[in-house]
N, C-alpha and C positions, 0 to 999 in steps of 0.2 A: 402602426405599421400593418401591412397586409399579412394575414396569417400564413399564407403559402410562402411568402418571402421569408418570414421568420423560421418556418419549418425547413426551408431549403438551406438557410444559413446555419441553422442548428445541426442539420445533417452534416454539412461541410465541416463545422467545428467539431463534431463528434469524430469524424474520420481523422482530421488533423490532430485532434486531442489525443487519440490513441498513440500516435507517433510522438507527440510532444511529451506526454506523460512518461513514455518509455525513455525518451531522451533525458528528461529531468531526473528520472530514476538513476540512469547511468552517471549523470553529473553528480548527483548527491552521493552515490556510492564512491565515486572518485574523490569527492570532497571529504568524505568521511575517512578514507584511507590515508589522506595526505595532510589533513589539517586537524588539529585538535583544539577544540574550544567548546563552550557551552552550546553554541549553535550546532556543533557536530553531534552532540548527544540528542538534541531535539529533532534534527532533520535527517541526518544520515544514519545508515545502519551501523550500530556500534559493535556488532559481532556477526557471525555467519548464521544465526538462527533464522528460522522462517518468520518469526514475529517481527524481526527488524526489517526484513524485506517488505512485509505487509505494511508496517508502519510507514515506510518510505513511499510505497504506492499510494496509501491513503492520503498522505500529505500532498503528494504531487497531484492527485485527483482533486483535492480540495482547492489547491491553487488554480488548477485549470478551470474548475467549475466556477470559482469566483471571477475569473477573467471572462468566462462565458456570460455570466449574469451581467457584468458591467458593459460588455461590448454588444451583445445581441439583445439584451433585455427581454428574455422570455417572461411569462407570468411568474412572478417572484416566489410566491408561496408554493405553487405547484412544483417549481423547479427545485426548491430547497427540500421539500418532502421527498421528491423523487431521488435527489442526490444522496440524501441520508440513507434511504432504503437501499440504494445501489452500493453505498459504502459498506453496509453490513453484509449484503450478498457477496460483495467482492472479498471481504474479510474471510468469510467461511469458505468460499470457493477456492481461494488461493491456498489456504491451509490444508483443506481436504485434498485438493488435486496434488499438492506437493507430497503429502504422505502417501497417497495412492501410487504416484509415479515413482517415488523413491523406494517404496516397498517392492514394486514389481520389476523395476529396472536395476536398482542398486546404485544408480548414479545420482548422488545428492545434488550436485551442481546443475546437472541437466534437468532434473526434476524441478528445481527452483526456477530456472530460466523459462521452461515451458509454462509453469504455473503462473509466473508473473506476466508473461506475454498474453496468455489466454485470459487471465483475470482482467487485465487492462482493457482488452478488446471487448470482453463481455460487459464490463462496467459501462463503457462508452455506448455500446449498443442498447443496453437496458435503459440508460438515462435518456437517450433519444426517444425510445419507444414509449417510456412512461410519460415524458413531457408532452408527447403528441396524443396520448390516449384520452378517452372521455371519462376516465375515472376521476372522481372529485377528491383529490388528495389534500386539498387545502384545509380540510377539517382536522388533519393530523399535524398541522404546523407546529403547535406547541410541543407535542410529543417528539417530533423530529428534532426540534431545537434541543430538547433535553437529551435525546440520544446522541446528538452531535457533541454536546458538552461532555457526556459520559465517555465518548470515544476519545476526545482530546485528553481527558484525565488518564485514561488507560494508556494512550500513546506516550504521554510524557512521563508517567510514573513507572511503567513497566520496563522502560529502558534502563533506568537507574536502579530500581528496586524490583528486579526480575524474580517472579515466583519460581520455585523449583518444579517447573512443568516442562514436558518435552518440547513444546513450541518455543520456549525461550532458551533452549540449550544449543550451544554452538558445538556441533559434532567435531569440528577440526581442532578446536582449542580445549574443549572439555570444560567450558565455563558458562555461567549464566550472566546476562547483563553486560555492563560496561567492562571492557578489558582494563585491568589495573595497570598503572604505570610501571610497576616493578615486575610485570609478567614477562617471562622469557619465552617467546614464541619458538625460538630455535630449540630450546630444551624439550618442548612438547613434541616438535617434529622429530627430533632424535629419539625420544622415548618411544614414539609410535613406530619409527623405522626399526629399532632394535627389538621391538615386540615380536616381529615376524621371524627373527633369526633363531 
């Protein structure tokens, strides 16, 4: 195919991809709140921590990038290396932006929303720019596959076995990781409501 044609299609897919990834994120959040299964733990946010939002964004980005590779067929190794690099940039950007915004504004939900939208747009822009650049990223293909596998291991293990770190902590419920079946959300709400009295 013509390089300009692929570039134009890739740009269009990048713009469409930003909206599609955000839509998938919303669907997965809804799916996670209303259905409980093993798939729920893997795909959807299992609590309100920033890690769970980032996990969902990363999986949506990987799904969209896979569709892009299959439909547009950009240079495979260059695209994979660029996508993995962008995944890690997005991971650190979303977490950093979330903490900065929540620290300065005090609105946790607003900070998470802005961080997610900004991160998705940034990831799509960077992926487009990197795949069109003259940088020879193909040399890092094996390293990028290793980093992608490492990211998958982190995504799937940290939801169930969440470390006791702030990025895995759900501020609303006061827990780490998957919400237990016997957990009484109403009791936590009432406990927080009476704390101010």
